[in-house]
C-alpha positions as CSV (number, residue, x, y, z in Angstrom):
1,M,65.4,-2.1,174.1
2,K,65.5,-1.5,170.4
3,L,66.1,-5.3,169.6
4,I,62.9,-6.3,171.2
5,Y,60.8,-3.8,170.1
6,T,61.6,-4.7,167.1
7,Y,61.3,-8.5,166.8
8,L,58.0,-7.5,169.8
9,K,55.7,-5.4,167.5
10,K,55.3,-8.5,164.9
11,Y,53.6,-9.8,168.7
12,W,51.7,-7.0,169.8
13,G,48.9,-8.3,170.2
14,Y,50.0,-10.6,173.3
15,S,52.5,-7.9,174.1
16,I,49.1,-4.9,174.5
17,L,46.9,-8.9,176.1
18,A,49.8,-9.8,179.1
19,P,50.5,-5.9,180.1
20,L,46.5,-5.5,180.8
21,L,45.9,-9.1,182.4
22,M,48.9,-7.8,184.8
23,L,47.0,-5.3,185.0
24,I,43.6,-6.8,186.6
25,E,46.3,-8.9,189.1
26,V,47.6,-6.1,190.1
27,V,44.1,-4.6,190.9
28,C,42.5,-7.4,192.7
29,D,46.0,-7.4,195.2
30,L,45.6,-3.9,195.9
31,L,42.0,-4.4,197.0
32,Q,42.8,-7.3,199.4
33,P,44.6,-4.8,201.7
34,N,41.3,-2.6,202.5
35,L,39.0,-5.6,202.2
36,L,41.2,-7.3,205.6
37,A,40.8,-3.9,207.0
38,K,37.2,-4.2,207.0
39,I,37.0,-7.1,208.3
40,V,39.2,-5.7,211.2
41,D,37.8,-2.7,212.1
42,Q,34.5,-3.1,211.2
43,G,33.5,-6.9,211.0
44,I,35.4,-8.1,214.5
45,A,35.6,-4.8,216.5
46,S,31.2,-4.5,216.1
47,G,31.1,-8.5,215.9
48,D,29.5,-8.4,212.2
49,I,29.7,-11.9,211.3
50,T,27.8,-11.5,207.9
51,L,30.1,-8.6,207.0
52,I,32.8,-10.8,207.9
53,V,31.6,-14.1,205.7
54,Q,30.4,-11.3,202.9
55,T,33.9,-9.3,202.7
56,G,35.5,-12.8,203.2
57,L,34.1,-14.3,200.5
58,T,34.1,-10.8,198.2
59,M,38.4,-11.5,199.3
60,I,38.3,-15.1,197.5
61,G,36.3,-13.9,194.8
62,V,38.5,-11.2,194.1
63,A,41.8,-13.3,194.3
64,F,40.3,-15.8,192.2
65,I,39.8,-12.6,189.6
66,G,43.5,-12.1,189.9
67,M,44.7,-15.5,189.2
68,I,43.0,-15.4,186.2
69,G,45.0,-12.2,184.8
70,G,48.5,-13.3,186.3
71,F,47.9,-16.9,184.5
72,G,46.7,-15.2,181.2
73,C,49.3,-12.6,181.5
74,T,51.8,-16.0,181.3
75,I,50.4,-17.4,178.9
76,A,50.2,-14.0,176.6
77,A,54.2,-13.3,177.7
78,S,55.4,-16.7,177.3
79,I,54.1,-16.9,173.6
80,A,55.2,-13.8,172.3
81,S,58.8,-14.1,174.3
82,Q,59.1,-17.6,172.5
83,N,58.0,-16.6,168.9
84,A,60.2,-12.9,169.0
85,G,63.8,-15.3,170.5
86,T,62.9,-17.8,167.8
87,D,62.6,-14.8,165.1
88,I,66.0,-13.4,166.3
89,R,67.7,-17.1,166.7
90,Y,66.2,-17.0,163.2
91,E,67.7,-13.9,161.9
92,L,71.6,-14.6,163.6
93,F,71.7,-17.8,161.3
94,T,70.5,-16.2,158.6
95,K,72.8,-12.8,159.2
96,V,75.9,-15.8,159.9
97,Q,74.6,-17.4,156.5
98,S,74.9,-14.6,154.3
99,F,79.0,-13.3,156.0
100,S,81.9,-13.8,153.8
101,F,84.8,-16.0,155.1
102,S,86.8,-12.6,155.7
103,T,83.9,-12.1,158.2
104,F,84.0,-15.5,159.6
105,D,87.3,-14.3,160.4
106,R,86.7,-11.9,162.7
107,F,84.4,-14.2,164.8
108,S,85.0,-17.3,166.2
109,S,82.1,-19.6,165.8
110,S,82.3,-20.7,169.8
111,S,81.4,-17.3,170.5
112,L,79.0,-17.6,166.9
113,L,77.6,-20.9,168.4
114,T,77.1,-19.0,172.2
115,R,75.4,-15.7,170.5
116,L,73.0,-18.3,169.1
117,T,71.9,-20.1,172.2
118,N,72.6,-18.8,175.4
119,D,72.9,-15.1,174.2
120,V,69.3,-15.6,172.5
121,V,68.1,-17.1,175.8
122,Q,68.9,-14.6,177.9
123,V,67.2,-12.0,175.7
124,Q,64.0,-14.1,175.4
125,N,63.5,-14.4,179.3
126,L,64.3,-10.7,179.7
127,I,61.2,-10.6,177.1
128,M,59.1,-13.2,179.1
129,M,60.0,-10.6,182.3
130,L,59.6,-7.6,180.8
131,L,56.0,-8.0,179.7
132,R,55.3,-9.4,183.5
133,I,57.2,-8.3,185.8
134,F,58.5,-4.7,184.6
135,V,54.6,-4.7,184.1
136,R,53.7,-5.6,187.6
137,A,56.3,-4.5,190.0
138,P,56.0,-0.4,188.8
139,L,51.8,-0.5,189.2
140,L,51.9,-2.6,192.2
141,C,54.5,0.1,193.7
142,L,52.8,2.9,192.0
143,G,49.6,1.4,193.8
144,G,50.4,0.6,196.9
145,I,52.3,3.9,197.1
146,V,48.8,5.5,196.3
147,M,46.9,3.5,198.7
148,A,49.4,3.9,201.3
149,V,48.9,7.7,201.2
150,S,45.4,7.8,200.6
151,L,45.3,5.3,203.8
152,N,47.1,7.4,205.9
153,A,49.6,10.3,204.6
154,R,51.7,11.3,207.3
155,L,53.0,7.7,208.0
156,S,54.0,7.8,204.3
157,L,56.8,10.2,205.0
158,I,58.2,6.7,205.9
159,L,58.1,6.1,202.4
160,V,60.0,9.2,201.4
161,V,62.9,7.8,203.2
162,I,63.1,4.3,202.3
163,I,62.5,4.6,198.8
164,P,65.8,6.5,197.7
165,V,67.3,4.4,200.1
166,V,66.2,1.3,197.6
167,G,66.7,3.6,194.1
168,I,70.6,4.0,195.1
169,T,71.1,0.4,195.8
170,L,68.7,-0.3,192.1
171,F,71.4,2.2,190.6
172,I,75.0,1.0,191.8
173,I,73.9,-2.9,191.0
174,M,72.7,-1.4,187.2
175,K,76.3,0.7,187.2
176,K,78.2,-2.7,188.7
177,G,75.8,-5.5,187.0
178,L,76.6,-4.3,183.0
179,P,80.0,-4.8,182.8
180,L,80.8,-8.0,184.8
181,F,77.7,-10.2,183.1
182,A,79.3,-8.9,179.4
183,K,82.8,-10.5,181.1
184,V,80.4,-13.6,182.0
185,Q,79.0,-14.3,178.2
186,V,83.3,-13.7,177.5
187,K,84.2,-16.5,179.6
188,L,81.2,-18.6,179.1
189,D,82.8,-18.0,175.0
190,R,85.9,-19.6,175.8
191,V,84.5,-22.7,177.9
192,N,82.1,-23.4,174.8
193,Q,85.7,-23.3,172.1
194,V,87.6,-25.4,174.3
195,V,84.7,-28.6,174.3
196,Q,84.0,-27.5,170.8
197,E,87.7,-27.8,170.3
198,N,88.1,-31.6,171.9
199,L,84.8,-32.6,170.5
200,S,85.5,-31.8,167.1
201,A,89.2,-33.1,167.7
202,I,89.1,-36.0,170.1
203,R,91.0,-38.5,168.0
204,V,93.9,-36.4,168.0
205,V,93.3,-35.5,171.4
206,K,93.4,-39.2,172.3
207,A,96.4,-40.4,169.6
208,F,98.6,-37.5,171.4
209,V,97.6,-38.6,174.6
210,R,96.8,-34.8,175.4
211,E,93.3,-36.1,177.5
212,R,95.3,-34.6,181.4
213,K,96.5,-32.0,179.3
214,E,93.0,-30.8,177.9
215,K,90.8,-31.5,181.2
216,K,93.8,-28.8,182.4
217,R,93.0,-26.3,180.0
218,F,88.6,-27.0,180.0
219,H,89.6,-27.1,183.6
220,T,91.0,-23.3,184.0
221,A,88.5,-22.1,181.6
222,N,85.1,-23.5,183.6
223,K,86.9,-22.0,186.8
224,D,87.5,-18.8,184.9
225,L,83.4,-19.2,183.9
226,R,82.9,-20.3,187.4
227,D,84.4,-16.9,189.5
228,M,83.0,-14.6,187.4
229,N,79.6,-16.0,187.5
230,V,80.2,-16.0,191.1
231,K,81.4,-12.2,190.8
232,A,78.4,-11.2,188.8
233,F,75.8,-12.9,191.2
234,K,77.4,-11.3,194.7
235,L,75.5,-8.4,193.2
236,M,72.4,-10.5,193.2
237,V,73.3,-12.0,196.4
238,L,74.0,-8.6,197.9
239,T,70.4,-7.2,197.5
240,M,68.2,-9.7,199.3
241,P,69.6,-9.1,202.6
242,I,69.8,-4.9,201.6
243,M,66.4,-4.6,200.4
244,M,64.7,-7.4,203.5
245,L,66.6,-4.7,206.4
246,C,64.7,-1.8,204.1
247,V,61.1,-4.0,204.6
248,N,61.7,-4.7,208.4
249,L,62.7,-1.5,209.3
250,S,59.7,-0.2,207.3
251,V,57.7,-2.4,208.9
252,V,59.1,-1.5,212.8
253,A,58.4,2.0,211.7
254,I,55.1,1.6,210.7
255,L,54.0,-0.5,214.0
256,W,55.8,2.2,215.8
257,F,54.3,5.4,214.7
258,G,50.9,3.9,213.5
259,G,51.0,2.3,217.3
260,I,51.4,6.0,218.9
261,Q,48.4,7.1,216.5
262,V,46.2,4.2,217.1
263,N,46.6,5.2,220.6
264,A,45.8,9.0,220.3
265,G,42.3,7.5,218.0
266,S,43.4,9.0,214.7
267,M,44.0,5.7,213.0
268,Q,42.3,1.5,213.5
269,V,44.3,-1.6,214.0
270,G,42.8,-3.1,210.9
271,Q,44.2,0.5,208.9
272,I,47.5,-0.5,210.3
273,M,47.3,-3.9,208.5
274,A,46.4,-3.0,205.8
275,Y,49.3,-0.3,205.6
276,I,52.1,-3.2,206.3
277,N,50.5,-4.4,203.6
278,Y,51.0,-2.0,201.4
279,M,54.5,-1.2,202.6
280,T,55.4,-4.4,202.1
281,Q,53.5,-5.1,198.8
282,I,55.9,-1.9,197.6
283,L,59.0,-2.8,198.7
284,I,58.3,-6.5,197.2
285,A,58.1,-4.2,194.4
286,L,60.9,-2.9,194.5
287,M,62.7,-5.9,195.0
288,M,61.2,-7.4,192.4
289,I,62.8,-4.2,190.1
290,T,65.9,-5.1,191.8
291,F,66.0,-8.9,190.5
292,L,64.7,-7.2,186.8
293,L,67.4,-4.8,186.4
294,L,70.1,-7.1,187.1
295,Y,68.9,-9.6,184.8
296,Y,68.3,-6.8,182.2
297,S,72.4,-6.2,183.0
298,R,73.2,-9.5,181.9
299,A,70.5,-9.7,178.6
300,Q,71.6,-6.4,178.1
301,A,75.3,-8.0,177.7
302,S,73.6,-10.8,175.1
303,A,71.8,-8.4,173.3
304,N,75.1,-5.9,172.5
305,R,76.7,-9.1,171.6
306,I,73.6,-9.9,169.6
307,N,73.3,-7.0,167.9
308,E,76.7,-7.0,166.6
309,V,76.1,-9.9,164.8
310,L,73.4,-8.4,163.1
311,E,74.5,-5.1,163.0
312,T,78.0,-6.5,160.8
313,K,78.4,-4.8,157.7
314,I,77.7,-7.6,154.5
315,D,81.5,-6.9,152.7
316,I,80.6,-9.2,149.7
317,V,76.8,-8.1,148.6
318,N,75.3,-7.7,145.2
319,I,75.6,-4.6,142.7
320,N,73.0,-3.0,141.2
321,N,70.9,-5.6,138.6
322,P,73.0,-8.2,138.4
323,I,73.7,-10.5,136.0
324,V,71.8,-13.2,137.0
325,A,71.5,-15.4,133.5
326,P,73.7,-19.1,134.5
327,I,77.3,-18.8,133.5
328,T,77.5,-21.0,130.5
329,K,81.4,-20.7,129.6
330,G,83.9,-20.5,132.4
331,S,86.8,-18.7,130.6
332,V,88.2,-17.1,133.9
333,R,90.9,-13.7,133.6
334,F,92.9,-12.2,136.4
335,D,94.2,-8.7,135.9
336,S,96.6,-7.8,138.4
337,V,94.9,-9.2,140.9
338,S,96.0,-8.7,144.9
339,F,94.8,-10.2,148.6
340,H,95.2,-9.7,152.2
341,Y,93.9,-11.1,154.8
342,L,92.0,-8.5,158.2
343,K,96.1,-6.9,159.3
344,S,98.0,-9.0,157.8
345,P,100.4,-9.0,154.6
346,P,99.4,-9.6,150.9
347,I,98.7,-13.2,150.3
348,L,98.8,-12.7,147.1
349,K,100.3,-10.2,144.8
350,D,99.4,-9.0,141.6
351,L,98.6,-12.0,139.7
352,S,96.9,-12.0,136.1
353,F,96.2,-14.9,133.9
354,S,94.0,-16.0,132.0
355,V,92.2,-19.8,131.4
356,Q,89.8,-20.5,128.7
357,E,86.8,-22.5,128.3
358,G,87.4,-26.2,129.4
359,E,90.6,-25.5,130.1
360,T,92.8,-27.6,133.2
361,V,94.5,-25.5,135.6
362,G,97.2,-27.1,138.0
363,I,98.5,-24.5,140.9
364,I,101.4,-25.7,143.2
365,G,103.7,-24.2,145.6
366,G,104.8,-24.2,148.5
367,T,102.6,-23.6,151.5
368,G,101.8,-20.2,153.0
369,S,102.1,-19.5,148.6
370,G,98.3,-18.5,148.5
371,K,97.2,-21.5,146.4
372,T,93.7,-22.0,147.9
373,T,93.4,-18.4,148.3
374,L,93.4,-18.2,144.8
375,L,90.7,-20.5,144.1
376,Q,88.7,-18.8,146.9
377,L,88.7,-15.3,145.6
378,I,86.9,-16.9,142.4
379,P,83.5,-17.9,143.8
380,R,83.5,-14.7,145.7
381,L,84.1,-16.2,149.0
382,Y,86.7,-13.6,150.3
383,E,86.5,-10.6,148.2
384,V,90.0,-9.2,146.2
385,S,91.9,-6.5,147.0
386,D,93.0,-4.9,144.4
387,G,92.4,-5.8,140.6
388,S,89.6,-7.6,139.1
389,I,88.7,-11.7,138.1
390,S,86.5,-12.3,134.6
391,I,84.3,-15.0,133.7
392,Q,83.3,-14.8,130.2
393,N,84.5,-11.1,130.2
394,Q,82.8,-9.9,133.1
395,N,84.1,-9.1,136.1
396,I,82.5,-11.5,138.8
397,K,81.2,-8.5,141.0
398,S,78.2,-8.1,138.6
399,Y,77.2,-11.4,138.7
400,D,74.4,-12.2,141.1
401,L,76.1,-14.4,144.1
402,K,73.6,-16.9,143.5
403,T,74.2,-16.8,140.3
404,L,77.9,-17.3,140.3
405,R,78.4,-19.8,142.9
406,E,75.8,-22.4,141.3
407,S,78.0,-22.0,138.6
408,I,81.1,-23.0,140.2
409,G,81.8,-26.6,142.0
410,F,84.1,-26.4,145.0
411,V,85.7,-29.2,146.5
412,L,87.6,-27.6,149.8
413,Q,90.8,-28.9,151.1
414,N,89.0,-30.1,154.3
415,T,86.3,-32.6,153.3
416,I,83.1,-31.5,155.1
417,L,79.7,-34.0,154.8
418,F,76.5,-33.9,157.0
419,S,75.1,-36.3,159.1
420,G,72.4,-37.3,156.7
421,T,73.0,-40.3,154.2
422,I,75.4,-40.7,151.7
423,L,72.5,-40.2,148.7
424,E,71.5,-36.9,150.9
425,N,75.0,-35.1,151.1
426,L,75.5,-35.7,147.4
427,K,72.3,-33.9,146.5
428,W,73.8,-31.4,148.2
429,G,75.0,-31.0,144.2
430,N,71.7,-31.1,142.4
431,Q,68.7,-32.0,144.8
432,E,66.5,-33.0,141.1
433,A,69.8,-35.8,140.2
434,T,68.5,-38.6,139.7
435,I,69.8,-41.8,140.8
436,Q,71.3,-43.0,137.6
437,E,72.9,-38.8,137.5
438,V,74.2,-40.0,141.0
439,E,76.5,-43.0,140.2
440,E,77.5,-41.6,136.9
441,V,79.3,-38.9,139.1
442,C,80.2,-41.5,141.2
443,K,82.3,-43.8,139.2
444,I,84.1,-40.9,138.0
445,A,84.8,-40.2,141.5
446,Q,85.9,-43.4,142.3
447,A,83.7,-43.7,145.1
448,H,80.4,-45.9,143.7
449,D,82.6,-49.8,144.3
450,F,82.8,-48.5,148.2
451,I,79.3,-47.0,148.3
452,D,77.9,-49.7,146.7
453,Q,79.9,-52.4,149.0
454,F,77.9,-51.3,152.8
455,P,74.4,-53.3,152.6
456,E,72.5,-50.0,152.3
457,G,74.5,-48.5,149.6
458,Y,73.2,-44.9,149.0
459,N,70.8,-45.0,151.7
460,T,73.6,-45.3,154.5
461,V,73.9,-43.2,156.6
462,L,76.8,-41.4,157.6
463,G,77.6,-39.9,161.3
464,Q,78.8,-36.0,162.5
465,K,81.4,-34.9,159.3
466,G,81.2,-38.3,158.0
467,V,82.9,-39.7,161.1
468,N,82.4,-43.6,159.7
469,L,84.2,-43.2,156.5
470,S,87.9,-42.6,155.8
471,G,89.5,-39.5,154.6
472,G,90.3,-40.4,151.1
473,Q,85.8,-41.8,151.1
474,K,84.7,-38.6,151.9
475,Q,87.4,-36.6,149.5
476,R,85.8,-38.9,146.7
477,I,82.1,-38.2,148.0
478,A,83.2,-34.5,148.0
479,I,84.2,-34.5,144.2
480,A,80.9,-36.3,143.1
481,R,79.2,-34.2,145.0
482,A,80.8,-31.0,143.0
483,L,79.7,-32.7,139.8
484,L,76.6,-33.4,140.3
485,K,76.0,-29.5,140.0
486,K,77.7,-29.8,136.2
487,P,79.2,-27.0,136.7
488,S,80.9,-24.1,134.7
489,I,84.0,-23.8,136.6
490,L,85.2,-27.0,138.7
491,L,87.5,-25.7,142.0
492,L,89.7,-28.5,143.8
493,D,91.3,-27.7,146.4
494,D,93.9,-30.4,147.2
495,S,91.2,-33.2,147.2
496,T,92.8,-36.3,146.5
497,S,95.7,-35.7,149.3
498,A,94.1,-38.5,151.2
499,V,93.7,-40.7,147.9
500,D,96.3,-43.2,146.7
501,T,98.3,-42.4,143.5
502,A,96.6,-44.9,141.5
503,T,93.3,-43.9,142.6
504,D,94.3,-40.2,142.3
505,A,95.2,-41.1,138.3
506,K,92.2,-43.1,137.6
507,I,90.2,-40.1,139.0
508,Q,92.2,-36.8,137.4
509,K,92.0,-39.6,134.0
510,N,87.9,-39.8,134.6
511,L,87.6,-36.2,135.1
512,K,89.4,-35.3,132.0
513,S,87.3,-36.8,129.6
514,Y,84.0,-35.9,131.2
515,L,84.2,-32.4,132.1
516,R,85.2,-31.4,128.7
517,S,83.5,-27.5,128.1
518,T,84.2,-27.0,132.3
519,T,87.1,-24.9,133.2
520,T,88.9,-26.7,136.2
521,F,91.3,-25.3,138.8
522,I,93.2,-28.2,140.9
523,V,95.6,-27.7,143.5
524,A,97.9,-30.2,144.4
525,Q,100.8,-30.8,146.9
526,R,101.9,-34.3,144.0
527,V,103.0,-33.3,140.7
528,N,101.2,-36.2,139.1
529,S,97.6,-35.2,139.9
530,I,98.7,-31.8,137.3
531,M,101.1,-33.2,135.0
532,N,98.6,-33.7,132.4
533,A,96.9,-30.1,133.2
534,D,96.9,-27.1,130.4
535,K,98.4,-24.9,132.2
536,I,100.2,-25.3,135.9
537,L,100.8,-21.9,138.0
538,V,103.8,-22.1,140.4
539,L,103.4,-20.0,143.0
540,E,105.9,-18.1,144.9
541,E,105.1,-16.2,148.1
542,G,101.6,-15.4,146.6
543,R,103.3,-14.5,143.3
544,I,103.5,-16.7,139.8
545,A,107.0,-17.8,139.9
546,S,106.5,-19.8,136.2
547,I,103.1,-20.9,134.3
548,G,103.0,-23.1,131.6
549,N,102.4,-26.8,131.1
550,H,104.3,-29.6,132.1
551,P,107.0,-30.0,129.5
552,M,107.3,-26.0,129.0
553,L,108.2,-25.6,133.2
554,M,110.7,-28.7,133.3
555,K,112.8,-26.9,130.7
556,E,112.1,-23.2,132.2
557,S,111.2,-23.2,135.9
558,L,113.9,-24.1,138.3
559,L,111.5,-24.4,141.4
560,Y,108.8,-26.7,139.4
561,Q,111.8,-29.2,138.3
562,E,112.5,-28.8,142.1
563,I,109.7,-29.9,143.1
564,Y,109.2,-32.6,140.6
565,R,112.5,-33.9,141.2
566,S,112.2,-34.4,145.3
567,Q,108.7,-36.1,144.6
568,I,108.9,-38.3,141.0
569,Q,112.6,-39.1,141.0
570,E,113.6,-39.8,144.7
571,G,109.9,-41.1,145.4
572,A,111.1,-43.8,142.3
573,T,114.7,-44.3,144.2
574,D,112.8,-45.3,147.2
575,E,110.8,-47.5,145.6
576,E,113.9,-49.2,143.9
């Protein structure tokens, strides 16, 4: 309810108007049984046609006013709920955008997707129901009780029996419903996860002929969701017959005891009809409350999941009065830097080194040695666990995050392009760049020639994740995109792994001449990509095993010599 109140108060006008209009509809509904009793007991009993017609027209007029109230309530409730749902979804998306990489490690992408879609819809629908059914049902129930008691207090003793039975039923349903619906959302997460993995990796699935296995995996997840849904909705199925039993028993009791009073002359037939109508309204209102509470249980599970994201503490934030001046010099220093992921042993251990402005630093090492993690610490995508990183002799934590990251160009290990044109993807680096600037960086990244061969050139539309480009082409576009930022620091995370050796050599040569004042970090698996670097870090199990330039390492580092021989000398032998 706190979540709902937070996002509804902005639309307080519609939130108040909806219940007021619903109140009109409820009052009109409560007037109808009394008007019916008047027709039966006064009009029909005395044969007064005029009274029957007048009262009948009054009933039609009251029904029309009630219809206007109900219609208006639906419109106002729809506006409030849709706007609140839109705001919740936007806040969720905004919060997710502020997550650090370590926070993303806690939430799977499939779970976040479910929370942004299905969970928000559940809360949005609940808001709609609260402004309509939650207002209508209690008012109709209380109004019906008041009208029934005023009509015949003795007969209303039936309510003393039936309402506690219904109340106990609702309590049991609420108690059992919430945990079940929470499990439904978890099962839905799993289905989304399987679907997302298969759609994003469909080529791998087909290449390894895994269709049958993946169908089985999806069937299992889908079946689990179905079974949990069936288990949860059994409660809803069970409530309907219980409520109908209560309605029918109440009608029988009214007819029985009411008939006795009619025979005694203390009650009229029309009053019996009116009383049955009021009793039906009361029990229908209780049924609506039951349905609402069931839905509330499900929506509460969704709201808890939404709140889990919204209340997640952002672990990487600006300090008070951060430095907002652009970073113009890319000198970098690591002082005893260590890092570990959540509940994992240290990935990086006590790294200390310094890099001058304009230097190129190569980083090489075995799988899992921490090469990618080292780069991700510089723009604070992860926060160091111990030690500090400085740029321009200032701790990176003292910089405004936007300033820091705008000064750094990053080409990720897994190249990501977005649907849209090649030009739109390139301009992620600089929205104000001219076509001449775009072409210049594409020539440096060896991307201009293949882009120019497309019929639409730079306006070629890319499919999802750049599906109509090869791996090497995507990497070259990603490099050009980073260069277009004109960064003070450039991070290349194995960014030419899908490019042939000759093209890689051209890119490295162009980068060296183009980025004279830019500090460049190059993570590579191939020695060829970093041989000409000013400084090379050789990582082993998260530590710096050796540091120096290529000639120095060839003399002093056994690990670097081993990597060099395995790639260069053995490669040359194979070619011969």
